[in-house]
N, C-alpha and C positions, 0 to 999 in steps of 0.2 A: 319381767320378760324382755329379752333383748329384741330390738327391732332388726328384721332381715334386710340387708342392703346389698345390692349388687353392682359392681363396676364393670362396664363394658368398654375396653380401651381399644381404639383404633390405632394399630402400630405404624400406619403411614400418614397419619394426619399431622399437618404442620411440618415443623423441622425438628431435628434432633432425635435421640434414642428414647424409647418408651419404656425400656426394660427397668429402669429405676423407679417408675411410678408405683408398682405394688409395694415396694419397700416404704415409700413415702405415705402411702395409705395406711400401712400397717403402724407407722410411727405416729401420725397425726390424727387419725380417726379415734374417737373415744371407744375403746374396747368394752368399757362397761355399759355403754348404750347400744352397741350394734354387733350383730353377727354378720360378718361380711364374706362376699364371694367375689373373686376377680377373675375376669376372662378377656381374652383378646379376640378381635374379629379376624377372620382369615380371608374374607372376600367380600365384594359389594353386596350389600343386602343381609349380610350375616348378622348385623346388629339387630335388625327386626326380629329374626329367628330367635336369637339369644334373649331378647327382652320379652318375647312371647312365653318363652320357656320359664322365665323368672316370675312373670305374671301367674302362670299356671301353678307355680310352686309357692304362691302366696308371699312373694317378696313385696314389702311395702314400698321401698325406694329402689329405683334403678338409675344409676348414674352414667350418663354418657360422657366418656372421656375422648374428646375429639373436637372437630370443628362443627360448623352448622350442618354439614352433610351427615355427620355422624349422629348429631342431635336429632336430625329428621328421621333417620333409620330407627333409632331407639324410640323416639316419641310415637311413631306410627303405630307401635304396638301397645302403647300405653293409653291412648285416646279412649274415653268413656270406660275406664277401669278405676279401681280405688288405688292403684300403684302410681306414685308420684315420680316425676322425672326430675333428676338433678343433673348439673353440668359441672364438669371440670374442663375448662376451655383450653385447648392446645392446638387450635386450628389457625387458619390465616386471617379470618375475619372475626369470627365469634359474636356475630350479631345479636342472637337471642341472649346469650350470657351476659353481654354488656348491658342490654336493655334491662335485664332482671337484677342487675347490680352484683353479679358473681365477679369475684376477684379474678384477675387475669394470672396470678400466681398460683401454680398448682398447689403449693403448700398452703396458701391462705384459702383457696377454694375448698380444700379438704377440711380444714379447720372450721370453716363457715358451716359445713354440713353438721357439725356437732351442735350449732345453735341455729338450726333452720326449722322452718314450718312450711306446710303445704297451702297453696292457694290455687284456685281455679283461674285459667286463663282461656282465651279464645284460640282457636286455630283456623286456618284457611283450607279451602279445597280449590284446586285449579283442575277442572274437569274431574278426574277420578283420583288425583294425587294430593295428599295432605301437605300443607306448608305450615311453618310456625313462626317464621321470621318475615321474610319477603319472597314474592315471586315476581316474575315480569318478563317483558320482551323489550327489544330495543338494544341500546348500547351495552347495558349491564349484562343482558343475556349473551350477546356477542363476546364480551370480555370474558365471562365465565366458561363459554365454550372454547375459546382460545387459550385460556389458562389451563383447562383440563387437558388440552393436547400435549402440554409440556411435561417433562419429568421433574423439573425443578419446582419447589413450592416456595412459600413465604410471601410476605408483604411487598418486597421489592419487585419480585417477578410479577406480581399483579399490578403494581403501579406501571411496570414496563409495558404491560399489555393495554392498560388505559391510554398510554401516550402514543403507542404506535397505532392503536385501534382507532383514535380519533380521525386519522387521515384516510382510513380505508372504509369505515362504516358509513352506510347510507340509510337515512331516516325512512321510516314507513308510514303510510297512511293507515290510520286506525279509526274505528267507529265504536264508541262506548254506549251501551244501552242499558239503562236500569230505571229504577223508581225515581222519577223527576230528572233523569239524565238522558240526554240524547246529543251526544257531542262527537264531532268529526274532528280530527286533528292530524297534523304530520308530527310524529313524536320520534325524538332522538332517544329519549328514555321513556319507559312506561313501567311504573313499578306499582304493585299492589302490596301495601304494607300492613301486616299485622303488628309488628314491632316497628320501632322508629328508625332503625338504621340498617345499612347494608352489612356493616362491620367495621372494625378499626375506627369506631366513633365517627363515621360518615353517615350523618343524619339525613337521609332522603325524605323522611316524612316525620319531622320533629314533633308534631302533635299526636302521632299515632299512639293508641293505647291498646294493650293486649286485653283489656277487660271491658270494652265499651260495646261489644257485639257488632263492630263495624270495622272495615278496612279503609285506610287512607290511600287514595289512588293519586300518584305523583306523575305528572305528564310534563316532560321538559321538551320544548321546541328546539329547533335549530339554533345555534348561538355562534357567534364569531370567535375565532381562536383567542383574540384579545380579551374575551370575557372568561377565559379559563381560570386565571388566577383568582378572580373574585368569586366565581362559582365554587371553586375549591375551598376558598375560605368560608363561605357560606355553609357548605356542607358540614364542616368541622364546627362551626359556630352555631349550629341549630337554627339557621335563618333562611335556608335554601328555599323554604316555601313561601317567602316574601319576594323572591326574585321575579322580575318581569318575564323572564323565560320559562317560568313554572306555573302550571295550573294544578290545583289540588281539589280533588273531589272526596266525598266520604259516602260509603253505601254498605248495606249488608250483602248485596249481590249485584254483580255487573256481567254483562255479556260484551265480550271483546270481538269484533269482527275485523279481520284485516285482509289484505289482497292476496297474500301468499303465505303458504306454510313456511316455518323456519324455526330459528333458535328461540327457545324459551328457557326459563330456569325456575326452579323452586328450591329455596334456601341455598342458592348458589350452585345447584346441581344442574348442568346444562343438559338439554335433550331437545327433540324436534316436536313441535306442536302444530296443529292444523289451523285453518283460517277462522274458526269459531271456537271461542274459549270461554267457559263459564267460570267465573271466580266468585266464591262466596265465603262468608264467615260463618263458622260453627260456635256459638256462644258457650262459654264455660265448658269446653270440651275436654280439657285435660288438666290434670293437677301437676304443678311444678314446685320446686323448692326454692325458697327465698330466705334471706336473713330474717331471723325471728324479730318481730316487732314487739317491744315490751311496754 
C-alpha cells in the first residue's frame, strides 16, 4: 500500500516562483511508494489548518515547503501525532532543515524523501507558542521584526538589516531563573535554541541537540564594533560558544524576566511579548523525516 504524503507550499516564502514545484514533486517523488497531494497556503496560519486536515485524513507524512515560519505553522499541527514532518527548504534561513541535514536544493530534498525515515525530536514552548528551531529576544528579534516590515526577502536583505540594526539597537537587562540558574545580565542577544542555528549556517548554539530534552541558552553581551568580523566568523565556524562575549546555559525550562515588553521571535516570526516569559522543552514531541540511516 502506498504511503499518503502531503505537500504544503508557501507561495511567498523566500524568493522566486513556486509554481514549478508541483512539477518537480511529480517528477522526482517515487510514485511507486507514495500517494501525494499538493496544496498552497493562502494566508498566515493556513499551513496549520491544512496540516490538521491532513492528520485527520490519516496522511503519514506532511511536508512543509517554505522557510522556518512555514515549518512552524505545519509542525504545530503535527506535535504529538503519528504524522511525520518533512521539509523542502525554500526560505531565507532554513535553520531546522539545515540542522536535520535536509538538502537546500528542492530537487535533492524531494529525492531524499524517497529514502527517508522518521525520528522523534524535541520542540520548545515560549509561553503558549511552540517553536522548533530557535526563539529569543534581543538583537535577533529586533532584526526579525525589521525584516518582516519590508517587502523584499532573501539573505542579502537580512544581512542589510543586521548591519543597520547594530547601530540602532539597545541591549536589555534580563533575569534568567531555572533549576540551578539565577543569572542577571545585559543581553545584546538572547537565544533559546532547540536546534543549533538561526539559519544560513549561522550557529548561535553549536552544541544544541534536538534530542536531548534540553535547550541551549545563548547570551551575548555588548561588544565593540571591531569585534564584529571575528564574531561573524565564529558564528559560521561553530565556535561562537567559546567567545568571551558569549555565555551558554542548558536547561529544560527557564523563566525570563525583563524590564519592558517588546520584540520576541519564535522560528524567526516576530511578535510582541511581555515582561515574563516561560520557555521550556517538550521531549520527543514530534516526528520528523531525515535521511535513512543504513
